[in-house]
Phi, psi and omega in degrees: 000322179297324177294316182295319183276344181076040187270132168225155183264148200264133172302139186294332178301320179290316178304309182298321179301311183294314180301313180295323180296314179300316180300318179299317182292319179301315180294317184290317189265330188237357182065029181230176173224177175299338180273347183297145175295147178070010172264098180276135184242130182231129166252104186283351181223068199282343180062238178261018171087021184298316182299322184282318180296315178297326177295319179291327181280346190289336188086356178291338175239122182292157177307323181292318179293325189296325181301320179281320183296319185298318184281331194231334197229008174245132186223147181214140177240146175208139180261333180277119191304312181297316181294325178303312180292319179296317181297318180301317180293314179300315184292317180298314183295320179294317177303314183285335173296328185272315188255342183069203178082185179292161179297129177232116182295151177268108186265005179272006185257143178237140169270103184196157169272110187308314180294321185291329186292346177257006173270192185293318181229145174262108188295339187263350193308322183275000187284326181241146187305309187263008183296323184296315184292321176297320180300311182294323180295313182293322180296335181274349183284151172271095180284122182260330185230132173234124176231154173157185180238095183297151173292156180227098182213121180281326183162173182295151182272346184208144178290349173286343181283142185269324181284077180287151174291151185272144173270141177238099191297316183291314184293312181295331172299318176297321178296318179296324184280350183236282185303314183285313182306319184272002183273147174272000183268169182305140176301139175086019179309118185304320186292340180292343180258015174306143185303324182290329175286325171301321182296319178294314177301313180299311183298319178299319179290324188287325179278353178064232189261358182210130180156179180227141178238130175235109183240147160250125190204180171302149185259005188296331182296337183286329190230330188297140181299323186291348181260018181298326179292324177297312184294319179298321181291309186288336175296326181275340184269327187252160177269326175216150178223125175250125182238117173255109184270111179273359180060219176087020175287096187296333179291322176299319180295321181294311183294327181255014181056035176089351187294337180291345176068027181293331182072191182280158179273140184290345175266007181070212184285354179288348184221138176255345188270154174295146187241138177234144171256121188229133174247119182253131182236128170248119181248140177297340181272010184302134171225129177072197185285160181294151168273129185249126179237135191227137176221126179265127186291340176122165186280142163053041180270150173282168176304312181297320179298318180295310180295331176295317177296314183298319178295321179292329175298319183083306179201183178294338179286346180263358176272111187287326192244076171275131174262130177276133185249133174246111181301149179263186185294344178272356188080010180278140175259315183248161178045059184288150190278157174280119189294336181291343182301324182294345181281345184273162184291138179284150175293315179195185179049061186298147176271174178302328183277352182264133176269331182224166175212158183280314188248151180298322183191190184211165178208159164270171174275177182297130181242099183278331185067007177203063188300327183303326181274319189266354174236145172195145178294338181257123177293321179298316180296320180295320176304311180298315182298313183288327176297312181297315182295316181294322177298319180293318177304312180298324176299318178296321176301313180295319182294316182293318180298316177297319180296331184262357187302327181255007184251152174281160188304319185288344184261004182287146183294153176299124184300324181294326180273341183277312191293155174277121184258027178298112185290349174278353183252326186196157168239112189283148171223169181301320180296320180290319177298317176297324177296321179295310182302326182268000176069044183249098172291156183232157178246146173283134180232108179299338178295343182274002179275124183225163174276142185225143168279104188278309175225170179310124176064028179220120177253153178215161170276145185224138175262109187257098184213120184295338179289337184246323177288148178301312177200141172252006176049229182250037183291344174298337179278341177271311188223082182294335176227165178295340183266354185295141178250134178203167174228150178210152176260126179253131171241151179301148178294154180302131178080015180304128179299329184278000179090179184279134176216163178216144178203141179261149177206165175232023184232143180316124187269158172262157180303330181245028170307308156248151187307115180051042190295149175246136190246137180237130197257143174285323179224153176226157180243141176214168179294134184289339183260003184210148177265000182290153179289144171269141173237184190292344180279345181282327190219164169255132176304143174084005178248154176283111186297325182302317181282323184291317188258339179079007180242349180079167181224163174222151181263141175217170183296141174276345178262145185278155174294317183291331174293319178295318181298322179305315180279328174298321178293329180291328184230075187298335184268001182256147175261099185253131180253168176298328176292320176303312181296321179302315181282332172300316179298315181296321178293312181302322180291348173270348189296123177299325177296318178298311185295322182285318182295324187243029181302318180293323173293316183292341178279349190230351178205165179292156185297149167241153190242112176281159170269128177285164192295322184238155174301324181297320179291321176302314180296323180295317179292319177298316178294321176300320179296320177297316182293320175294322178298316180303319176292313189284330178282332187246035184296341181275352185234356176296159181300146173286144183297120189279345183280351179276146177251136180258110180260114181248013181070024179079005182267147171276129187259145171269165180306323182292340179290345183268003178297136180242136176256311176199110178290154173207159178271151177293171179247143173232092191072232178273349185260158175291141173261096186286356176276348185228119180250126172270103185288313169201192183294347183246340187233130174232137179253126177240169177077027176285122183285135182298335178298336182295336183277359180283341180275107185248135179231126176051048170090356180211157177304150180301323180297326178295327175297322178294313181297319184290320190262340177275082187200182171246125183223136180253124177293126189289333180279306187271338186081002182290138181259127170257109182244108185296339177297333178295318176299318182298314189277309188283320184265316182268346181053042183210097180301340179277001187308311182302318179292315182296321176302315179300316181290329178289321182287339170297313178300311178305317182294312181298315184287327174302311184291328178295321178293313182297320181287344179264005178289152178291154175301140184286109179235115191265142182303134186301324180304327182274351177273345185294000000 
């Protein structure tokens, strides 16, 4: 249950900071303290009772006040049974250590799901004799203070998991009416229903028009583009908001090799996400939007250093350097965008304010939601994996059908409880479960196996079938058949943790070829008899659409006429083609000036394309784009870097000696020696130029992608082995392929940076600055 709810236990330095901050705010805003009568205090996710015990020990409530508070005005909820009992014991023992006297049970604690108790039924209500009475009493109270560490769980990670997250119809309805409604992002954004955001929504409603909330939680609501609706909503609900950002997003550190300076997480290894301590204040005197105060704890600090600072602050009153934040028109608090960016032409999906766009449309890559099964370096292994999985699926269809043959529809067993969730046999998805319920067996079709660009400079075999993949989006417009040739520009998805990147390819993409990447096509295919868009339900990947649909297809340009005219008018004396424009986009998106100037925009929205000042600069960027495309499309055939030395210890090697299990860099003291790669126990590469690591794609140097992906890896759930040597031998017919790929990507990296550094300074046409 703690895994499902995302429960971790809170450092006492953080607990003390929140309790003291709340006490300070009560005195400042309401002329009261935590010890004042009629100030009801609730920890809705009490865990083992740390917030309440530290509150009693803090001295913020005198022993005389505590006797009344303990019996009547301190409240705690917990859903995990063992934690509930421990919390009750801890709170009772702490109370008696302070005030002495006879044993007095703590009657302010509830065994309950805090969110559920405000729904139609409280599922835990009947478990304890007096729980119902306590529940009714608490719900009737005027809660003035809410403190705690909300759970943070977006949802189960796999349909094979049985412990699904609970839906809260009323609470989620409030989220839809506020956080989602005010968001510029697609309706129903999953992350908006993270438990810690539910906790903020619930607490805001629970304290009504006056009170204080003190939470330690995930920090994504402060900065993530997808949380703009949350920010817009809470700015309107509260009078003041204090955010102490302790950072600690370990994924950012991993992706950026520590350069992001997130430092360690204050929850230690129990948490990977960035953490914020937030005090939300509702004052009856509120007018207008909330005053927002923000403090960043600092770069690259250890857990102990961060907790030491928090302890030293004491409360929000001890933080000397609060920065006041004024939200912009996008709902952004931090890293606000350059407003001139909106004047440039959109890549696609034009908004009402856009008259033109460069591309006809866009797509995501294939999202299988179970890559271990649907991707493999070995075509033979992929055939075996998918054949076995589909056979097992069909057995479940037959078993479920037989079980229901004599039952009425309302009496059929719950599909989640019926199916076999053995992760070594299958990886379930909603589509597969629906297929079982509807009694639909499936056939394995080897024609659906295609080559895919899985990650930068990494290809895999892929089973492309809409019945099994989570989604194929509009990939039929990129590659309607397995033999189709096309090119596309991929950019990182909006809000990518790894930062902005761009990469060209001519091979079927994955959803994370670049992180949550979006693809823009040189050519698109559509039905010759209709202008409607095709989606993944129209066709199957790897099939000839002409034969499958009976209507035929036609190819047309992926770039728009109005987009071409836009740039032709900017340079009336130039003969500019759509292909010129395609490569101009690719070149410009590599421009260091462009990326630096519009970094905050690119972290929150898709790129827009300015016209550069002169036709000569347009040609320079377009030629740079062509040269970069030549390198990036042909990375498997560019010359290997001649400056590297292959050390075999003087031995003549056989083909089997080139087998790689896991490459690693040599060590120079405690640090990596990036000039030396230990390929395997027989081969070492020396003389690797450090300049090659300057070419970064999706958060890491291109060379690191080779090192990371050219290996042997076993999926821990399914036991499926991904062996990159299989791609080398079976597909490339070259056992040396992993080593040669590394040497070729050195060349790609060096030549890429040479082109990028040779680009003209970004000087934008005056008409587009207006």
